MILUM-648089 format. One record per atom (N, C-alpha, C): y, x, z. Coordinates in steps of 0.001 Angstrom, whole numbers, padded with zeros to 6 digits, always signed. Example, Ala and Ser with C-alpha at 12.3 -4.5 7.8 and 13.67 -1.06 7.14 Angstrom:
<recs>
-005690+013190+007800;-004500+012300+007800;-003300+013200+007800;-002250+012850+007080;-001060+013670+007140;+000030+012900+007870;
</recs>
This chain:
<recs>
-001204+000851+000000;+000000+000000+000000;+001242+000878+000000;+002203+000531-000874;+003434+001304-000934;+004386+000849+000142;+005077+001806+000781;+006069+001420+001774;+007396+001174+001079;+008412+000835+001876;+009708+000464+001307;+010330+001609+000525;+010167+002836+001014;+010772+003965+000317;+010132+004181-001046;+008815+003982-001128;+008148+004102-002419;+008674+003070-003400;+008900+001875-002919;+009431+000829-003792;+010805+001226-004303;+011628+001793-003427;+012973+002191-003839;+012931+003263-004918;+011994+004167-004820;+011901+005223-005813;+011408+004653-007141;+010489+003719-007103;+009887+003214-008323;+010795+002279-009105;+011692+001601-008429;+012504+000577-009088;+013850+001135-009521;+014442+000571-010565;+015826+000933-010882;+016746+000465-009773;+017797+001228-009518;+018749+000779-008500;+019423-000495-008975;+019539-001507-008103;+020149-002761-008530;+021601-002580-008938;+022006-003406-009888;+023400-003383-010329;+024259-003986-009243;+025304-003295-008770;+026122-003830-007694;+027001-004973-008156;+027630-005658-007194;+028425-006843-007478;+029892-006579-007204;+030325-005383-007404;+031599-004896-006883;+032806-005759-007238;+032887-006262-008399;+034182-006758-008846;+034524-008168-008472;+033533-008976-007940;+033876-010395-007791;+035068-010634-006893;+035110-009941-005686;+036262-010180-004822;+037550-009781-005492;+037505-008671-006369;+038719-008258-007087;+039117-009287-008119;+038122-009887-008771;+038447-010901-009774;+039108-012112-009140;+038572-012542-007978;+039154-013719-007323;+040563-013423-006825;+040770-012197-006275;+042122-011840-005833;+043091-011788-007007;+042626-011217-008132;+043488-011170-009318;+043799-012569-009813;+042789-013446-009772;+043021-014814-010233;+044026-015521-009362;+043984-015248-008051;+044957-015886-007158;+046377-015489-007517;+046566-014202-007847;+047905-013753-008227;+048339-014383-009542;+047418-014449-010501;+047766-015046-011777;+048022-016536-011638;+047284-017196-010744;+047477-018628-010525;+048897-018913-010053;+049387-018083-009136;+050757-018281-008662;+051750-018114-009804;+051485-017160-010687;+052374-016948-011822;+052287-018086-012818;+051076-018574-013085;+050883-019567-014138;+051618-020861-013859;+051919-021156-012597;+052657-022372-012273;+054057-022342-012851;+054554-021123-013144;+055909-020990-013674;+055953-021046-015192;+054787-021091-015819;+054745-020946-017263;+054597-022284-017966;+054990-022319-019234;+054916-023551-020016;+053478-024008-020144;+053198-025318-019938;+051821-025783-019885;+051192-026069-021234;+051942-026091-022331;+051363-026600-023552;+051096-025577-024623;+051090-024299-024290;+050963-023268-025311;+049544-023217-025863;+049420-022871-027111;+048115-022815-027758;+047520-021424-027638;+046153-021319-027555;+045523-020009-027385;+045774-019044-028525;+046111-019530-029750;+046274-018606-030863;+047674-018022-030962;+048562-018335-030029;+049879-017725-030008;+049760-016271-029553;+050704-015406-029909;+050634-014004-029465;+050880-013883-027966;+050332-012826-027390;+050598-012522-025982;+051978-011891-025896;+052801-012415-025004;+054177-011921-024882;+054395-011395-023473;+054729-010122-023376;+054922-009498-022074;+056372-009629-021643;+056566-010085-020413;+057902-010230-019846;+058389-008897-019302;+059705-008748-019276;+060305-007564-018667;+060404-007704-017155;+060068-008877-016650;+060121-009095-015201;+059022-008285-014514;+059297-007884-013293;+058321-007127-012536;+058336-005650-012883;+057601-004881-012099;+057546-003431-012326;+056781-003126-013608;+057164-002072-014333;+056510-001770-015611;+055164-001075-015468;+054888-000493-014308;+053644+000244-014135;+053286+000287-012643;+052136+000896-012350;+051568+000872-010998;+052465+001561-009966;+052905+002773-010251;+053719+003512-009283;+054990+002779-008897;+055803+002355-009878;+057008+001590-009535;+056704+000283-008811;+055563-000345-009116;+055212-001587-008417;+055001-001338-006928;+054288-000253-006603;+054083+000073-005187;+055399+000436-004517;+056243+001180-005220;+057538+001558-004652;+058388+000315-004389;+058330-000639-005297;+059079-001882-005134;+058605-002654-003910;+057289-002731-003724;+056744-003412-002542;+057157-002688-001268;+057108-001367-001288;+057478-000596-000093;+058947-000815+000268;+059809-000905-000730;+061228-001173-000444;+061400-002560+000182;+060696-003522-000339;+060780-004869+000221;+060268-004896+001661;+059176-004180+001892;+058628-004135+003253;+059602-003491+004229;+060241-002434+003790;+061208-001766+004662;+062332-002723+005053;+062849-003462+004081;+063907-004415+004387;+063430-005543+005275;+062238-006051+004999;+061717-007163+005792;+061444-006751+007231;+060961-005539+007417;+060677-005097+008787;+061955-004962+009599;+063051-004600+008931;+064337-004603+009625;+064736-005993+010042;+064508-006977+009175;+064824-008368+009508;+063924-008885+010632;+062665-008490+010594;+061742-008913+011659;+062196-008369+013005;+062674-007141+013006;+063162-006555+014260;+064345-007339+014809;+065188-007870+013904;+066346-008658+014342;+065968-010094+014703;+064851-010574+014162;+064426-011967+014399;+062939-011977+014756;+062576-011447+015896;+061156-011290+016224;+060394-012604+016378;+061088-013712+016614;+060403-014985+016827;+060391-015871+015580;+060801-015343+014447;+060841-016112+013201;+059529-015896+012451;+058642-016903+012503;+057329-016721+011881;+057418-016625+010357;+058470-017173+009764;+058634-017070+008324;+058835-015618+007880;+059534-014848+008714;+059707-013427+008405;+058364-012699+008448;+057539-013014+009428;+056210-012406+009513;+055366-012780+008300;+055510-014019+007845;+054766-014447+006666;+055209-013668+005431;+056504-013432+005303;+057002-012668+004157;+056475-011233+004183;+056397-010649+005361;+055803-009309+005491;+054346-009343+005048;+053627-010362+005509;+052209-010486+005145;+052037-010624+003636;+052908-011391+003000;+052834-011549+001544;+052936-010204+000833;+053881-009379+001245;+054048-008082+000600;+052850-007163+000848;+052327-007194+002061;+051154-006375+002370;+049939-006824+001557;+049793-008135+001376;+048692-008650+000560;+048863-008239-000901;+050102-008257-001384;+050353-007826-002761;+049997-006351-002933;+050368-005547-001944;+050039-004123-002041;+048530-003897-001945;+047875-004650-001067;+046423-004499-000934;+045693-004864-002213;+046176-005889-002920;+045523-006264-004180;+045622-005145-005207;+046698-004373-005145;+046850-003259-006082;+046083-002018-005622;+046174-001702-004337;+045592-000451-003850;+044137-000588-003434;+043722-001794-003029;+042399-001964-002456;+042293-001436-001043;+043415-001120-000422;+043447-000511+000910;+043214-001579+001977;+042133-001435+002731;+041825-002405+003784;+042851-002376+004907;+043539-001244+005089;+044567-001172+006127;+045690-002158+005846;+046041-002312+004559;+047078-003285+004206;+046640-004699+004560;+045390-005017+004286;+044889-006345+004648;+044916-006542+006160;+044509-005519+006903;+044500-005626+008365;+045918-005796+008907;+046873-005080+008320;+048262-005220+008771;+048819-006592+008393;+048402-007116+007252;+048820-008469+006877;+048302-009480+007881;+047053-009308+008303;+046501-010219+009307;+047250-010104+010624;+047613-008898+011002;+048367-008711+012248;+049726-009398+012169;+050372-009333+011000;+051666-010000+010834;+051510-011507+010957;+050463-012059+010357;+050242-013501+010459;+049897-013903+011892;+049158-013061+012590;+048866-013352+014007;+050159-013435+014813;+051079-012518+014545;+052367-012555+015239;+053139-013814+014855;+053036-014200+013578;+053718-015407+013141;+053205-016642+013845;+051911-016775+013954;+051344-017943+014642;+051701-017957+016125;+051775-016768+016718;+052073-016719+018153;+053497-017182+018461;+054385-017076+017479;+055766-017489+017712;+056086-018857+017112;+055153-019440+016355;+055398-020741+015730;+055168-021871+016729;+055873-022967+016527;+055644-024154+017357;+054317-024785+016970;+053685-025546+017877;+052398-026182+017550;+052496-027022+016278;+051508-026847+015392;+051483-027577+014143;+052191-026879+013008;+052965-025843+013317;+053675-025081+012292;+053044-023698+012168;+053470-022970+011153;+052976-021612+010977;+052536-021355+009550;+052168-020118+009256;+051820-019714+007885;+050382-020069+007500;+050070-021361+007539;+048687-021784+007322;+048180-021454+005920;+048962-021742+004900;+048486-021530+003532;+048301-020036+003236;+049222-019216+003733;+049086-017770+003536;+047871-017236+004288;+047642-017760+005487;+046463-017345+006241;+045184-017751+005522;+045185-018938+004906;+044010-019361+004146;+043747-018407+002986;+044813-018012+002280;+044648-017091+001155;+044115-015739+001615;+044651-015232+002712;+044180-013944+003221;+042735-014059+003702;+042412-015157+004380;+041039-015346+004859;+040053-015363+003696;+040430-015977+002589;+039553-015963+001419;+039360-014548+000896;+040437-013776+000841;+040324-012387+000389;+039404-011582+001294;+039363-011950+002573;+038548-011228+003550;+037177-011865+003749;+036852-012889+002935;+035555-013569+002977;+035337-014339+004278;+036402-014829+004871;+036320-015623+006092;+036516-017094+005729;+035452-017701+005237;+035564-019048+004686;+035897-020079+005759;+035318-019910+006942;+035595-020867+008006;+037054-020879+008402;+037644-019695+008509;+039069-019608+008838;+039911-020236+007739;+039576-019952+006498;+040331-020530+005381;+040275-022050+005424;+039110-022591+005670;+038956-024049+005715;+039760-024649+006864;+039741-023999+008003;+040513-024479+009156;+042006-024502+008838;+042491-023488+008159;+043914-023449+007800;+044273-024556+006808;+043406-024807+005849;+043674-025875+004882;+043643-027246+005548;+042765-027413+006533;+042757-028668+007287;+044079-028865+008012;+044638-027777+008524;+045936-027871+009205;+047025-028302+008230;+046988-027771+007007;+047970-028179+005993;+047850-029672+005713;+046622-030168+005654;+046399-031588+005382;+046977-032482+006479;+047137-031929+007673;+047613-032725+008805;+049081-032487+009134;+049819-031881+008200;+051251-031733+008415;+051898-033112+008591;+052871-033179+009478;+053572-034446+009708;+054284-034907+008445;+054859-033964+007713;+055503-034262+006435;+054555-033821+005326;+054181-034721+004414;+053251-034341+003344;+053767-033117+002582;+052903-032142+002318;+053346-030919+001642;+053754-031186+000193;+054577-030290-000337;+055016-030396-001721;+053845-030128-002669;+054069-030466-003937;+053005-030338-004937;+052479-028913-005030;+053378-027936-004928;+052948-026539-005034;+051991-026172-003907;+052286-026623-002694;+051411-026341-001554;+050082-027076-001719;+050142-028336-002151;+048916-029101-002354;+048041-028456-003427;+048678-027930-004471;+047914-027266-005527;+047216-026015-004996;+047941-025229-004208;+047332-024039-003634;+046155-024379-002740;+046308-025438-001939;+045230-025847-001047;+044026-026346-001834;+044279-027133-002880;+043178-027642-003703;+042415-026499-004361;+043142-025544-004904;+042502-024404-005555;+041642-023619-004567;+042151-023413-003371;+041390-022641-002389;+040186-023413-001871;+040288-024729-001800;+039096-025503-001427;+038021-025338-002498;+038445-025273-003755;+037483-024987-004806;+036817-023634-004619;+037601-022636-004230;+037046-021303-003982;+036035-021330-002839;+036344-022075-001791;+035418-022163-000658;+034097-022780-001095;+034171-023863-001862;+032943-024455-002393;+032181-023453-003250;+032909-022712-004088;+032273-021735-004966;+031473-020714-004158;+032107-020137-003143;+031436-019105-002356;+030329-019655-001475;+030321-020938-001255;+029223-021557-000516;+028111-022037-001435;+028236-021727-002707;+027202-022095-003656;+027203-023556-004041;+028281-024243-003773;+028391-025675-004096;+029236-025806-005367;+028619-025459-006480;+029356-025297-007729;+029907-026607-008297;+029183-027729-008254;+029785-028979-008751;+031040-029367-007977;+031023-029177-006660;+032213-029498-005861;+033365-028551-006187;+033042-027270-006415;+034098-026316-006798;+034735-026745-008115;+033910-027125-009070;+034429-027553-010368;+035313-028789-010224;+034894-029712-009373;+035691-030925-009173;+037060-030592-008592;+037114-029653-007658;+038408-029261-007079;+039289-028585-008129;+038722-027689-008914;+039508-027012-009937;+040055-028011-010948;+039222-028942-011359;+039680-029954-012313;+040705-030887-011678;+040612-031050-010357;+041564-031892-009665;+042974-031337-009669;+043124-030064-009985;+044460-029477-010053;+045316-030142-011124;+044664-030634-012167;+045417-031288-013236;+046149-032523-012728;+045588-033156-011721;+046226-034358-011172;+047521-034014-010442;+047667-032761-010051;+048880-032321-009353;+049829-031649-010346;+049439-031616-011599;+050281-031005-012616;+050088-029521-012759;+048961-028990-012275;+048711-027556-012351;+047541-027273-013285;+047528-026054-013860;+046446-025649-014739;+045545-024649-014023;+044241-024919-014005;+043323-024036-013273;+042673-022975-014145;+043295-022620-015283;+042587-021835-016290;+041986-020541-015760;+042737-019772-014959;+042202-018490-014507;+041036-018682-013544;+041074-019702-012721;+039921-019976-011867;+038756-020480-012698;+039035-021294-013690;+037969-021771-014553;+037333-020612-015329;+038122-019606-015667;+037561-018444-016355;+036507-017769-015493;+036817-017568-014231;+035848-016960-013319;+034644-017863-013150;+034911-019153-012971;+033829-020113-012759;+032871-020120-013949;+033413-020283-015172;+032541-020361-016339;+031813-019047-016574;+032437-017926-016239;+031764-016641-016448;+030528-016525-015571;+030546-017145-014409;+029397-017101-013509;+028400-018214-013789;+028805-019201-014562;+027909-020296-014912;+027259-020080-016278;+027372-018869-016838;+026729-018564-018102;+027431-019118-019310;+028746-019321-019216;+029505-019851-020356;+030681-018921-020659;+030384-017724-021163;+031446-016729-021381;+032488-017162-022398;+032091-017907-023422;+033080-018336-024409;+034116-019265-023772;+033657-020168-022916;+034590-021033-022190;+035497-020203-021288;+034910-019190-020656;+035687-018334-019759;+036768-017587-020526;+036412-017028-021668;+037392-016275-022451;+038475-017187-023011;+038110-018400-023366;+039114-019349-023843;+040113-019670-022733;+039626-019790-021509;+040518-020065-020376;+041462-018891-020139;+040946-017671-020230;+041809-016496-020088;+042876-016500-021179;+042468-016798-022398;+043411-016802-023511;+044529-017806-023328;+044222-018956-022750;+045268-019957-022539;+046337-019449-021585;+045917-018746-020544;+046902-018205-019602;+047697-017075-020254;+047005-016196-020961;+047675-015047-021589;+048763-015481-022570;+048578-016617-023189;+049494-017048-024248;+050372-018223-023827;+050486-018452-022538;+051215-019628-022068;+052702-019369-021851;+053172-018165-022089;+054584-017864-021920;+054800-016375-021741;+056002-016007-021312;+056298-014609-021001;+055670-014254-019660;+054831-013227-019643;+054070-012876-018443;+054304-011405-018106;+054586-011080-016848;+054770-009669-016458;+053533-008825-016733;+053750-007542-016872;+052667-006633-017220;+051530-006612-016214;+051854-006667-014933;+050786-006627-013923;+049841-007804-014087;+050392-008993-014302;+049549-010171-014473;+048731-010079-015754;+049326-009563-016831;+048570-009388-018077;+047444-008371-017895;+047688-007351-017104;+046630-006377-016839;+045487-007023-016065;+045822-007872-015097;+044789-008581-014349;+043959-009460-015276;+044624-010147-016194;+043919-011001-017131;+043057-010185-018087;+043566-009041-018534;+042780-008185-019425;+041556-007626-018700;+041710-007278-017419;+040555-006839-016634;+039507-007936-016557;+039959-009160-016314;+039030-010284-016241;+038327-010478-017584;+039087-010402-018668;+038502-010554-020004;+037468-009457-020266;+037815-008212-019899;+036876-007123-020098;+035617-007271-019280;+035764-007779-018070;+034606-007987-017205;+033666-009030-017790;+034232-010103-018318;+033407-011139-018940;+032634-010563-020121;+033301-009747-020932;+032623-009123-022067;+031539-008155-021593;+031840-007425-020531;+030862-006474-019993;+029619-007195-019503;+029798-008341-018871;+028666-009090-018329;+027710-009570-019415;+028225-009755-020630;+027332-010193-021701;+026992-009067-022675;+027318-007829-022294;+026883-006672-023063;+027727-006325-024258;+028937-006881-024359;+029833-006555-025469;+030718-005371-025066;+030158-004184-025170;+030834-003000-024652;+032119-002689-025408;+032120-002821-026719;+033328-002497-027483;+034466-003442-027100;+034159-004720-026937;+035182-005683-026544;+035674-005396-025130;+034762-004991-024257;+035167-004638-022897;+036076-003416-022911;+035697-002407-023680;+036526-001204-023827;+037941-001572-024266;+038027-002432-025271;+039331-002823-025813;+040158-003562-024768;+039512-004420-023997;+040238-005172-022969;+040755-004248-021879;+039938-003279-021461;+040381-002359-020421;+041510-001462-020928;+041446-001083-022199;+042536-000299-022787;+043825-001121-022819;+043690-002398-023114;+044876-003248-023114;+045456-003380-021706;+044579-003514-020699;+045063-003585-019320;+045861-002342-018964;+045381-001181-019390;+046092+000069-019110;+047426+000128-019843;+047478-000444-021029;+048720-000485-021793;+049735-001418-021131;+049267-002558-020643;+050169-003545-020056;+050730-003100-018714;+049930-002327-017951;+050337-001935-016597;+049785-000540-016325;+050404+000505-016892;+049847+001865-016807;+049763+002387-015379;+048760+003230-015165;+048645+003940-013903;+047845+003249-012828;+047369+002031-013089;+046614+001305-012058;+045221+001910-011973;+044883+002396-010809;+043609+003097-010633;+042416+002200-010941;+042506+000906-010641;+041374+000017-010859;+041065-000123-012343;+042092-000191-013161;+041890-000224-014613;+041228+001069-015080;+041734+002187-014585;+041177+003477-014991;+039738+003646-014512;+039392+003025-013385;+038002+003067-012917;+037086+002313-013879;+037553+001179-014373;+036771+000454-015372;+036587+001292-016636;+037631+001986-017034;+037527+002822-018230;+036602+004015-018004;+036662+004616-016827;+035753+005717-016506;+034307+005227-016507;+034115+004035-016022;+032772+003462-015996;+032214+003278-017405;+033061+002912-018354;+032590+002758-019732;+032102+004096-020278;+032758+005191-019896;+032260+006517-020291;+030863+006746-019725;+030671+006360-018459;+029363+006535-017829;+028299+005695-018523;+028628+004447-018839;+027655+003573-019490;+027233+004124-020844;+028140+004811-021518;+027833+005379-022828;+027202+006763-022719;+026893+007187-021501;+026208+008459-021307;+027096+009676-021315;+028413+009502-021285;+029340+010626-021274;+029618+011030-019820;+028607+011597-019197;+028646+011824-017753;+029729+012799-017329;+029880+013901-018036;+030862+014908-017625;+032276+014329-017654;+032590+013620-018727;+033917+013016-018830;+034115+011950-017758;+033063+011182-017486;+033164+010148-016462;+033371+010761-015075;+032661+011850-014785;+032826+012514-013485;+034248+013024-013323;+034788+013661-014369;+036167+014150-014286;+037132+012993-014011;+036928+011894-014705;+037824+010748-014531;+037705+010170-013127;+036484+009981-012653;+036292+009390-011323;+036776+010322-010213;+036542+011612-010351;+037004+012541-009314;+038531+012587-009274;+039175+012480-010430;+040627+012406-010440;+041126+011159-009733;+040442+010033-009960;+040829+008791-009285;+040581+008882-007787;+039459+009484-007400;+039146+009599-005969;+040165+010462-005244;+040754+011416-005941;+041789+012250-005324;+043069+011464-005079;+043274+010377-005846;+044485+009563-005724;+044285+008332-004857;+043065+007839-004767;+042824+006563-004109;+041606+006663-003206;+041742+006126-002010;+040685+006249-001002;+039746+005045-001064;+039080+004861-002189;+038156+003741-002351;+036724+004271-002320;+035914+003838-001354;+034541+004357-001266;+033701+004074-002500;+034015+003008-003244;+033240+002724-004452;+033424+003812-005502;+034577+004462-005522;+034773+005598-006419;+033814+006727-006047;+033666+006954-004763;+032748+008010-004314;+031305+007649-004654;+030948+006367-004504;+029604+005925-004891;+029367+006171-006374;+030368+005868-007192;+030227+006066-008631;+029998+007540-008958;+030732+008411-008287;+030570+009851-008521;+029180+010307-008096;+028726+009819-006940;+027381+010171-006474;+026329+009717-007481;+026504+008506-008021;+025550+008016-009007;+025521+008858-010263;+026673+009331-010692;+026739+010159-011887;+026081+011515-011671;+026320+012109-010508;+025671+013392-010236;+024148+013218-010133;+023711+012108-009579;+022265+011866-009519;+021691+011717-010931;+022426+011039-011804;+021962+010882-013186;+021833+012235-013886;+022632+013215-013448;+022555+014565-014023;+021544+015451-013304;+020942+014941-012230;+019976+015733-011483;+020585+016695-010490;+021879+016516-010192;+022553+017383-009223;+022514+016687-007858;+021432+016921-007125;+021206+016161-005903;+022049+016647-004728;+022478+017906-004752;+023348+018391-003687;+024687+017665-003729;+025268+017571-004932;+026541+016859-005059;+026343+015350-004872;+025187+014852-005260;+024891+013436-005006;+024985+013145-003522;+024331+013960-002716;+024330+013743-001265;+025732+013891-000685;+026488+014870-001182;+027842+015101-000691;+028708+013857-000895;+028707+013325-002125;+029572+012177-002418;+029031+010892-001809;+027723+010761-001729;+027153+009569-001087;+027500+009545+000404;+027473+010700+001033;+027860+010764+002449;+029328+010375+002621;+030180+010850+001734;+031589+010490+001807;+031773+008984+001620;+031026+008413+000682;+031106+006967+000469;+030634+006222+001714;+029528+006687+002299;+029010+006027+003500;+030015+006032+004632;+030733+007126+004791;+031773+007178+005819;+032864+006147+005538;+033235+006023+004272;+034255+005048+003919;+033821+003625+004189;+032573+003294+003848;+032106+001932+004103;+031959+001670+005590;+031569+002676+006350;+031472+002491+007804;+032841+002171+008406;+033866+002852+007925;+035223+002587+008412;+035661+001169+008050;+035360+000754+006838;+035768-000583+006408;+034978-001670+007133;+033708-001419+007381;+032919-002390+008137;+033454-002570+009548;+033973-001497+010103;+034554-001579+011443;+035886-002319+011413;+036682-002115+010361;+038017-002694+010300;+037978-004163+009889;+037276-004463+008806;+037204-005839+008277;+035765-006080+007801;+034865-006358+008725;+033438-006388+008374;+033070-007369+007281;+033595-008595+007339;+033193-009595+006346;+033539-009143+004929;+034711-008528+004775;+035170-008109+003452;+034382-006918+002907;+033804-006125+003785;+033117-004903+003357;+031618-005080+003165;+031052-006194+003625;+029601-006330+003646;+028957-006141+002273;+029454-006865+001271;+028814-006814-000036;+028802-005428-000634;+029916-004718-000511;+030008-003366-001062;+029120-002398-000274;+029059-002613+001036;+028203-001748+001853;+026729-001952+001515;+026348-003180+001185;+024970-003436+000747;+024651-002597-000490;+025555-002607-001457;+025353-001830-002680;+025155-000347-002372;+025992+000168-001472;+025885+001583-001115;+024533+001879-000479;+024111+001036+000471;+022845+001292+001151;+021670+001184+000194;+021708+000240-000738;+020631+000121-001715;+020554+001351-002604;+021709+001893-002951;+021730+003036-003859;+021408+004347-003171;+021934+004538-001962;+021884+005869-001347;+021449+005876+000120;+021297+004722+000719;+021093+004698+002160;+019749+004155+002598;+019794+003288+003605;+018594+002769+004251;+018257+001381+003725;+017023+001153+003234;+016641-000192+002800;+016776-001231+003910;+016407-000871+005130;+016508-001827+006232;+017967-002148+006542;+018798-001136+006506;+020235-001361+006721;+020794-002258+005621;+020379-002023+004384;+020824-002873+003278;+020410-004313+003508;+019182-004523+003992;+018697-005885+004221;+019470-006572+005337;+019743-005845+006406;+020514-006429+007510;+021898-006878+007027;+022568-006022+006278;+023905-006346+005785;+023853-007486+004766;+022832-007475+003910;+022707-008520+002892;+022480-009884+003533;+021668-009928+004584;+021467-011192+005304;+022791-011698+005885;+023559-010797+006472;+024853-011197+007038;+025774-011759+005966;+025847-011071+004842;+026750-011510+003778;+026313-012848+003207;+025018-013033+003029;+024518-014292+002476;+024769-015457+003426;+024664-015208+004706;+024965-016282+005666;+026429-016697+005582;+027310-015729+005354;+028741-016026+005273;+029124-016684+003956;+028485-016243+002857;+028869-016722+001517;+027596-016906+000682;+026912-018016+000860;+025612-018198+000190;+025743-018631-001268;+026243-017727-002116;+026376-018030-003526;+025549-017030-004340;+025681-017108-005668;+024797-016330-006515;+024848-014838-006282;+026034-014275-006132;+026156-012824-006011;+025501-012295-004743;+025723-012959-003621;+025108-012488-002372;+023607-012735-002365;+023163-013804-003040;+021725-014049-003140;+021042-012960-003954;+021691-012514-005026;+021122-011444-005847;+021013-010151-005029;+022055-009835-004270;+022005-008636-003422;+020900-008753-002386;+020749-009937-001806;+019675-010147-000829;+018316-009983-001500;+018195-010480-002716;+016931-010306-003429;+016578-008848-003638;+017556-008034-004073;+017294-006601-004234;+016921-005959-002894;+017612-006351-001835;+017321-005752-000524;+015918-006112-000047;+015486-007329-000315;+014123-007724+000062;+013094-006931-000736;+013363-006729-002016;+012450-005923-002822;+012414-004484-002308;+013568-003944-001949;+013619-002572-001430;+012830-002437-000140;+012642-003541+000568;+011857-003535+001810;+010440-004064+001590;+009979-004016+000324;+008611-004382-000037;+008291-005832+000320;+009261-006726+000042;+009058-008151+000302;+009358-008951-000972;+008590-008714-002041;+008890-009376-003320;+008734-010886-003283;+007797-011400-002508;+007625-012853-002436;+008866-013513-001847;+009420-012901-000797;+010644-013438-000200;+011811-013330-001182;+011868-012218-001911;+012927-012055-002906;+012831-013140-003968;+011619-013452-004379;+011425-014459-005412;+011875-015831-004931;+011624-016145-003675;+012086-017436-003144;+013611-017533-003175;+014274-016436-002837;+015739-016431-002866;+016245-016595-004300;+015657-015851-005228;+016135-015870-006614;+015733-017149-007330;+014607-017732-006973;+014239-019013-007579;+015313-020064-007302;+015904-020016-006106;+016975-020957-005784;+018196-020706-006664;+018500-019432-006926;+019612-019110-007828;+019310-019615-009231;+018088-019396-009693;+017718-019818-011039;+017734-021336-011207;+017520-022057-010118;+017586-023523-010192;+019026-024033-010172;+019954-023162-009783;+021357-023547-009744;+021991-023308-011110;+023289-023572-011204;+023982-023343-012474;+024474-021910-012621;+024288-021068-011621;+024653-019654-011711;+023769-018982-012747;+024377-018228-013657;+023608-017553-014697;+024100-016127-014866;+023217-015167-014660;+023542-013758-014880;+022279-013018-015266;+022457-011909-015947;+021297-011088-016290;+020627-010552-015035;+021427-010235-014028;+020876-009545-012865;+019911-010408-012068;+020169-011704-011963;+019245-012542-011208;+017865-012537-011867;+017835-012465-013194;+016545-012424-013885;+015887-011056-013749;+016685-010001-013619;+016096-008691-013344;+015441-008662-011975;+016080-009289-010984;+015468-009372-009656;+014153-010131-009743;+014176-011277-010433;+012957-012075-010563;+011869-011297-011301;+012256-010570-012336;+011270-009787-013084;+010630-008734-012206;+011442-008045-011423;+010891-007008-010549;+009973-007609-009479;+010391-008727-008909;+009565-009371-007880;+008235-009824-008475;+008263-010463-009638;+007020-010884-010284;+006148-009685-010610;+006770-008597-011086;+006000-007414-011410;+005279-006842-010209;+005968-006769-009074;+005348-006244-007856;+004237-007152-007342;+004333-008433-007667;+003301-009386-007247;+002170-009491-008257;+002267-008724-009342;+001213-008736-010346;+001321-009864-011346;+002471-010516-011402;+002665-011637-012338;+003267-011094-013630;+002468-010435-014448;+003014-009704-015599;+003662-010637-016620;+003075-011785-016879;+003648-012698-017872;+004989-013242-017398;+005067-013642-016134;+006328-014144-015594;+007388-013046-015570;+006962-011824-015269;+007909-010699-015255;+008498-010489-016644;+007652-010549-017667;+008146-010379-019032;+009113-011494-019413;+008814-012706-019007;+009691-013838-019328;+011070-013663-018690;+011083-013238-017437;+012363-013045-016755;+013143-011890-017366;+012429-010845-017759;+013112-009713-018398;+013729-010139-019722;+013027-010968-020468;+013567-011467-021734;+014810-012325-021489;+014820-013095-020423;+015994-013911-020104;+017194-013025-019775;+016947-011938-019058;+018032-011006-018733;+018604-010399-020005;+017739-009984-020906;+018201-009350-022143;+018900-010343-023070;+018526-011609-022973;+019209-012618-023783;+020655-012796-023336;+020906-012606-022044;+022270-012722-021521;+023053-011440-021777;+022409-010300-021532;+023064-008997-021686;+022072-008012-022301;+022214-007718-023589;+021267-006808-024248;+021212-005413-023635;+022223-005054-022836;+022243-003734-022193;+021685-003762-020772;+021125-004892-020365;+020721-005052-018963;+019713-004001-018509;+018879-003526-019409;+017842-002557-019042;+018164-001142-019498;+019378-000898-019984;+019762+000459-020367;+019659+001394-019158;+019234+002637-019380;+019149+003580-018249;+020472+003760-017507;+021583+003661-018231;+022890+003867-017585;+023374+002639-016816;+022641+001528-016902;+023093+000297-016236;+023215+000467-014726;+022483+001409-014154;+022561+001636-012722;+023889+002291-012311;+024691+002707-013301;+025997+003333-013018;+027123+002312-013035;+026789+001042-013075;+027781-000011-013142;+028269-000347-011737;+029501+000060-011437;+030080-000176-010115;+031282-001118-010148;+031876-001263-011306;+033077-002104-011425;+032892-003094-012558;+033422-004307-012358;+033557-005259-013440;+032266-005891-013913;+031359-006243-012984;+030128-006893-013405;+029984-008217-012701;
</recs>
């Protein structure tokens, strides 16, 4: 009988789920922008970039830092004004979406805590807290905040109601209740809002990439849009193409994102990853190491470790994997719910199968949707429990969630159980969704899947 470590050696490393939280955060930012844009534009109109907003990543961060400096001075003069604390939190959340820095998220939460402590009963930054809670994967907190908005003495304005409706859809989505999520997103039309960017994410996970890309196109062509928002949309478009194996289209989308908003490390990470997928390991390592020197994201270190392992350089693999593990440990301590999914990926790739399973169980309990179920399935297989993995993935396959990876999990589980015909069928389903699903370089996919 093979033990868990033998199983880990024999199987391909599972494809991580890194980008979903980034996609949802990007969609939230674009959603706020889309409310300002003309609602009737056709998808075949040209994309028009606005001069509003910072032209690139560096100036955008500098602009946020200047705003924070001014706001903190105002907070010092008005320590009991919860609206000032909310404005600080907004800027910190904007910076966190760009940098990926968990410290910014933690400081945003601290600002909102101060705001609630000084607000009168029934008042406070409920909608902002709901948005931050969603970013941190705290669905219960988000739901509680939205319930508070519903009980305001004065009915909220349409913009607030739209934000609450959209976030309720997100909560349903992460709980695996996809029909209810769709109903909430469609309900935005009744408030006069367009849910296109959320629908793009939704359809991409429901196996309808053409619908998803059409939704992205409607937002891109709905008016003059700042470069940062266009870059977010291009990243989303590239991710959708990547999920269905259209590498050239993904490359083009990521290049466009870099053109629209130069210098953003997350865009450059997607581009470095495309080099890795095409087997250009040396160039990919140079690109990722340059990014890691600029940005303290543990997933960058994981990507570098994976590339060195692909080259057979196990000393450097261990060095970078250890650095990544330290980063995930710090994030798990600071904001555990937000770090769980990424930490699972790290443990599956470089760490302990049992640790991966413990973290995967925690994440699935918090957000029982397709992505966390797939991670749990891989973790169960890594711990030599293919029958349990199959039960988890069978539930995903019965749902409307559709991805190549869920079928790869099912194929591996069937294979370990000796079900060769079923394993072949599941593998064929994976390849039908993404022809590159079984490529040797697929294990180097850390962003945008």
